[in-house]
N, C-alpha and C positions, 0 to 999 in steps of 0.2 A: 438519436443520442445513443441508443444501444449499439447500433452498427459502428459508430465511432469508437466505442469502448472496446469492442472486439478487435478492431484493427490495431488499436494501441497495444493491446495485450499480445497480439500475434507478433508484433515487431520484437518482442522480448523473448519469444519462445525459441527453444532449440529446434533443429530440423526434425528430430524424432517426435517432439511434442506437436509440431505442426501437422504431422501425419495423423496423430491421434485425434487432434482437434477436427481435422477435415473429416475423418471417419465418423466422429460423433455428430457433426453437423449434417452429414449426408444421411446418417441413420435417422435423425430427427425428421428430415425431409421425407424419408421413406414412410415413416409412420404417419406423416401428414397427408398422404395421398388419398384423402377421403373425398374424392370427387363424386359426381353423380353416377359414375360407373362402378365405384367401389362400394356397392350397396350391401354386399354380404359381410358378415362377421363370422370368422372361424376361430374357435378356441384352440390355442396351441400352447405348449410348454417346451422346455428344454431339459435335457439331462445334465447333471453336474457330476463330474468325476473328480473326487477328492484325491489329494496326494497320498493318503493312506490306503487308497484302493477302494474305499467305500463310494457308494453312489447315492444320489438324491435327485430330485426334480424341482424345477421352479414351479410356481403356481400357474394355473391356466390363465391366459389372457387372450382377449378377443382381438383379432387383427383384421383391418379392412382388406377385403378380398374382391378381386374382379374375375369374372368368367366370360366365356364367349357370349353367353346369353345376356350379359349386362352391357355389352358394347352398343353404344348409341349409333344406330344407322347401319350396323353390319348385317348383311344378308348372306347366309351360307349358300354356297353353290358348289357344283362338282367340277373339279379340274382333272382332266385326263393325264395320267402319269406315264412316264417312260418306264422301261423295264428296271431302271435303277431307282425309280421313285422321284425323278425330276419332273418338272411341269412342262408338258408338251406345248403349251400355248405361248411359251417364251423361249427363244433359242438364240444362241450366239455361236461363235466358232467352236467346232468340235475338234478335240485333239486326241481322242481315244483314251484319255485319262482324266481324272478329276483335277480341276484347278480352281483358282480363286480370281474373281474379277469384281470391280466396283462398276456398277451400271446405273446410270441416272441417279446418282447419289446414294445408292444402296449396295451393300456388299452381298455377293452371292458366291456359293460354290457352283461350279458348272460340271455336269456329269459327262461321262465319256462321249455321249452323243451330242453334246452341246446345249442341253436343256438346263435352265436355271434349277438349282438344287439347294436344299437345306438338309444337313446331316442329322437325322433324328434317330438316335441310337439308344441301346441299353448297354451298360457295362456288364462284364462277366457273364456273357451268354455262354455258359458252361454247365456241364452236369454237376450236380451236387456231390460232395466228397464224403459225406457221412454214411454210416451203414443204413440209416433210414432213407436217405436220398437214393442210395443204390438199389434198395429193395423197391422203392416207389417207381424208379425209372424202369426197372424190369417189368413190374406189373402194368405200368401205364403205356410204355412204348416198346418193350421187348428188348431192343438193343440200341446202341448209340447212333447208328445210322438212321433208324426210324425216329429217334429223338430229335436229331438235328433237322430232319425233313419236316416233322410236325411243328417244331419250334419256329422254323422259318415261316411256315404257313401262318402260324398264330401271330407272329410279329408283323408281317406284311399286311395281314388282314386287319390289323389294328393300327395301321398307319406308320409303323416304324420301318426305316429303310437301311439301318446300319447296326453294326456291332462295335461297341467301344472297347475300352481297355480290359485286359484279362479275359477276353473271350477265347473260346476254343477255335483258334484260327485253323488248325489242321482239319478238324471236322467240317468247318464252314467251307473251306476251300474244296474239299472232296465232295460236298453235297451236290447232287444233280441239279438242284434248284438254282445254283450259282450261275448256270447258263441261261435260265429263263427269267428269274426274278431274284437277282442276287442281293445279299446283304453287303453293303459297302463296309468292309471291316477295317480295323486299325491294328497296328502292332506296337507294343511296348518294347523298346530296345533296352532300356535300363542300363545304359552304358556306364554311367558313373557308379551306380550301385553294384553293377557286375564287376567293374574294375576294383571297387572297394573290397568286395568279397575275396577277389583273387589276391589283392595286396595285403588284406588283413586290416582289422581295426574298426570295421563297421559293426553295427548292432541293430537289433529290431526295436523299433518304437511303434506305438499304435499308428497304423496307416502308411508307414514308410520306413526307410532305413535311417539310422542315426550315424553321425560321424564324430570323430574326436574334436572337441572344442566347437562343435557345430559348424565345421567348415569342410568343404569337399576337397578331394585330392586333385584340384584343378591344375596345379602347377607341376605335378609330376610329369616328366618327359614321357614316362611309360604310358600315361593316359592317352596321349595322342596316338601312340603305337597300338594301344588296345583298340581304340575306335577304328583305326584303319583295318585291323585284323577282323573285327566283328562286322564291319561294313561289307566285307566280301560276301558274307552270307546273304546279303540283300539281293544278290543276283537272281535268286530263286523267285523273288516277287516282282522283279523289274518290269515284266511284261503283263502282269495281271491287272486287267482293267477294273477289277472289283475291289482293289485295295484303295482305300481313301487316303491313308497317310500314316506317318510314323510319329510316335512320341519318343524323344530321346531319353527321358527319365520321368520320375514322378516325385513331386513334393520335396525338392531339395532345399536345404537350409540357406537360401540366398537372402541376405538381409544386411541391415546397417551395422550389425556387430561383427561382420566377417573380418574386417581389417584387424580388430582387436583379437579375434579368435586366432588368426594366423600368427599374430605377433606374440601370443602367449602360449604357443605350442612348446612343449617341453624340449623337443629335439630341435635345436637351432640349425641343424643340418638338413632339416626337412625342407623340401623345395617350396612349400607354402610359406614357411617362415622367411626363407631367403627372398622370395618374391615380394612379400609384404614389406620387409625391411628395406629392400632396394627402392620400393615405391615411395616410402616416406623419406628416404635419403634423397631421392631425386626431387622431392618436394621441398627439401631443406628444413624438415621438421623432425622432432624427436617424438617418441611414443607418448610422452606426457603433454604434447602440444596438439594432439589430434582433436579435431572438431567434428561435429556431425556433418559438416559440408565435406570434409575430407572422407569421411566414411561413405557418404553418398557417391562421391567421385570414384572411390575404390570399388564400390559395388558395381558401378557401370563398367569400369575397366575390367574387372575380373569376370563379370557376366558376359561381356562381349567376347572375351577369350573362350569361355565355355561354348557359346553358341557358334562361334566361328569354327571351332574344332569339329563339333559334331555335324554341323551343316555341310562342311567340306567333305567329310567322310561319306555321309549319306548320298550326297549328289554325285560323288565320284562313281559310285557303283549303281545308283538308281536315280537318274535325273528326271524320271517320269512322275514321281509321286510327291505328295505334299509333305513338308516338314511342319509338324503341328506343335513344336515347342516342347516344354518340359513340365507342363501341368503346374502352374503357379498355385499357391494356396495361402490361406490366412492373410496376414498383413501385406504379403507381396503384391497384392492387387492395388496397393496404395503407392507403390514406388515407381515414379516415372523413369528412373534410371534403368530398372529392369526391363520395362517395356521398350525403351529406346534401344537397348542392347539386343533384345529378342527380335524386334522389328527389322533389324538390319539383315537377319539371316533366316528367320522363320516365315512361312507363308501365312500362318494363322497363330494367334496367341491362345494357348489353352489355359483354362482357369478352373480349378476346383472351387466351386462357389457355394460356401456354406454361411449360415447364421444371418441371412437376410430373408425375410418373408417375401418381400418384393424386390426385384433387382433395382440397383441404385442408378438412376438415370444419369446423374452427373459423372459417376465413375465410368459407366459404359461409353459415354462420349469421350472422356479423357483417355481411355484405353486406346481408342483409335488415334486420337491426337498425339499421344505419346509415341505410339509404335508405327503409325502409318499403315496398320494392318487390321483386319477384322479379328474377332475373338470367337472362341467356341467354349461353351461350358462343358467340362469333361467329368464332373461329379456334382451331384446334388440329389437330395431325396428328402422324404418325410416318412416317419414311422407312425403306426397307429396302435392305440391300446387294445382294440378289439382283436388283434392278431393273437393275443395270448402269450406273446414273447415279452421278456423282461425289458428290452429296449434301453439297456444301460450302455451298450457298446456303441462306439462311433459318434459321429456328429449329427447334425440335422435336427429338425423339429419333431415334436411328438404331438399328434392330434388324437381325437377320440375314435374315429371310424375310418374305414377304407374310402367311404364317400368323401370325407374331409380330405383325404390324401389326394383324391382326384381334383378337388377344388383348388388345393395348393398347386398342383401341377399346372392347371390352367392359368392361375394367377401369375405364376412365375414365368411360364413360357410366353404369355402375352407381353410381359415386360421385355423379354429378350427380343422377340420379333419387332416390337415397337421401336427398339433402339436403332434398327437399320444397320447395325454393325456386327450382328451375331449371325454366323453361318451354320450353327448347329448346337445341339444340346444332347448330352448323354446321361440318362437317368441311372443312378447307382442303386439298384442293379437288377438283374434278371430274377434271382432267387433269394429268398430270405436266408439269413444266417441260421444255422442249426446249432442250438446250445449243446447237443449231444456229440458234435464233431470233435474229435481229439486233435489237439495241436493247431487249432485255428488261429489265424493272425489276430492279435489282441483287439483290433477295432471291429472284428467281424465274428462275434461270438453268440449274440442272442437278439439280433435286431430285425425288425420288420422293414427291410429295405426293398424287397423284391416285388415284382408283379405276380410272382407265383409263390406259394408256400412250400414247405419242405416235402410235400407230396405232389408237387408240380400242378397244383390246382390254381387257376387264375383267381386273383382278387377282382371279381367282376365289377363292383362299384367303382374301383379305381380305374380299371382298364376302360370302362365305358366312357369316363370323362377324358381319359387320354386319347381315345379314338376320336371322340367328338372334335377335339382340337387338332389332332394330327392330320385329319383329312381336310382341314380348313387352313392349314398353315400358309399356303401360298396365297389364298384369298385374303388372309389376315395381313400378310406382308403388303399386299396392294392397298388394303384398307388403311393401314397406318401411313403408308407413303402418301396416299392421296390426302389424308387428313393433315399431314404436315405441310402440304402445299397450299392449303386453303388460307 
C-alpha cells in the first residue's frame, strides 16, 4: 500500500522534485545499511553556515560504520606493486600511459606498464602558505626539494600513489623519486574560470568561482578560442608517463536553472542569452512555457557543448592522457543529463562527494549507467574536534577524534571499492587549513582537513587507518567482486 502511494505522488511531481525525492530515498537507504558488517557506531555532526556569516553545529549523531576488520570472510594479504602503485598480479595491455578499462565487469585504471591500478591520492600536496607553515617547513625539511622528497616517501609508505587537484606539480615533476616511485599527478586546467577572469564578471564564492546569473560563459565564441590557446601548453606534459590526467574545471554551476539563468541575463546581446533564446524558439515555446523537462534537455544540450569543446582541445595537443571531467558537486550527481553529456567525451567522471557518511549504492550504479564510464571521487574529508581548529569552514563531517577520522575513511572507501565503478579517490587534503593565513580562500580558513597539521606533523591515528586500507585496496576489490558473483 505504501509503495503504491509513493508512485501516485511521483506521477504528479515536477522534474526537480523527483530529483529531490530520489535523493531523500537514497539517503534513507544509506542510513539503513545496518548489516552485520556495520557493527561500529561513530558519532558525527555537521557545521551550519548561516547567511549572516555566523556558524553553528548540528547535534552529534551516531552513524553505522564499516571497517576492514568488520568484513565477513576478508583475509588481508600482500600484493606486490609496480613502481606506479599498480598490482603486479594482474596485467593487461601496456600503452606507456594511464588509461581506463572495464575488465570482467569491474572498472580499472591501468598503469603505464599495463598493471591494474586504482588512483589513491591526496589533494593539495603543496607546501603551506602561512608564516607558521613556512617556518615549520624550514625547521623540519630545510628546503622545498627535501620537503617533496620526504613527502613522497611518506605518502607512498602509507599506500598513496597519487597527487590530486591543487598539488605542486612543478616540484613533483622535478623530484628525483618520480623516476623510481612516482606520484601519479593530476592537473587542473580551470579553462572556464580562467576565461571568465580574462573576460570579466566572475567572483569568488566558497570553494569555487561564481558567475553572473549562475551560468557559465559557454556560448561565447571566444571561449573555444581560449581553450585552443591554453591547450597548446599541454605539449609540455604530453610524454610524461607520470601524469594521470586533466580536470577541465572545478564545481561549475551546471544545473536545471541554467536555461532560466541565460534567458534573464540583462544584456540580450550576450551570446548566452542569444543561444538560450534560439533554443526555446526552435522548440516553439516562449519563456513562460518552459517546463522542467525543457530545463533538463537544455542542461544536456549545453553541457555537451562544454565537454565537446574542452575534450577536443585537450586531445588535439595531448592524446596520451586521461580527461577526468570537471568535478561535479552538490546536486549535480543526481542529474542523468550531465552524466550522459560528460560520458560522451570524458574518460572518467569526477565527483566531489560530500554530505554522505556512506556512499550511495544506487547512485554509484546509476552514474555508470548514465555515462557509460567509471567515476572518481575527487574531494571528500572529515574533520575532528581534537585538532583544536574551529572547523567552521568548508563542507564535510565533524567527528571527535583523529581515530574516528580513520574509521570514516575506511567506511567510505569500502563503499567506493564495493561499487566496482570507482577507479580512485582523492582525500581533501594534505595539510590542515591555517587560521593565521592571510587571504585564504573562504572554504579553507580553519578546518582539520589534512593528514598533517600546520607544523607538518602526521595525524598518526588517522594515517594508520588509511594505511591499513590502502595496502589492501586490490585485495578488497577482489573480495567484493567475488562476493557479487556468489
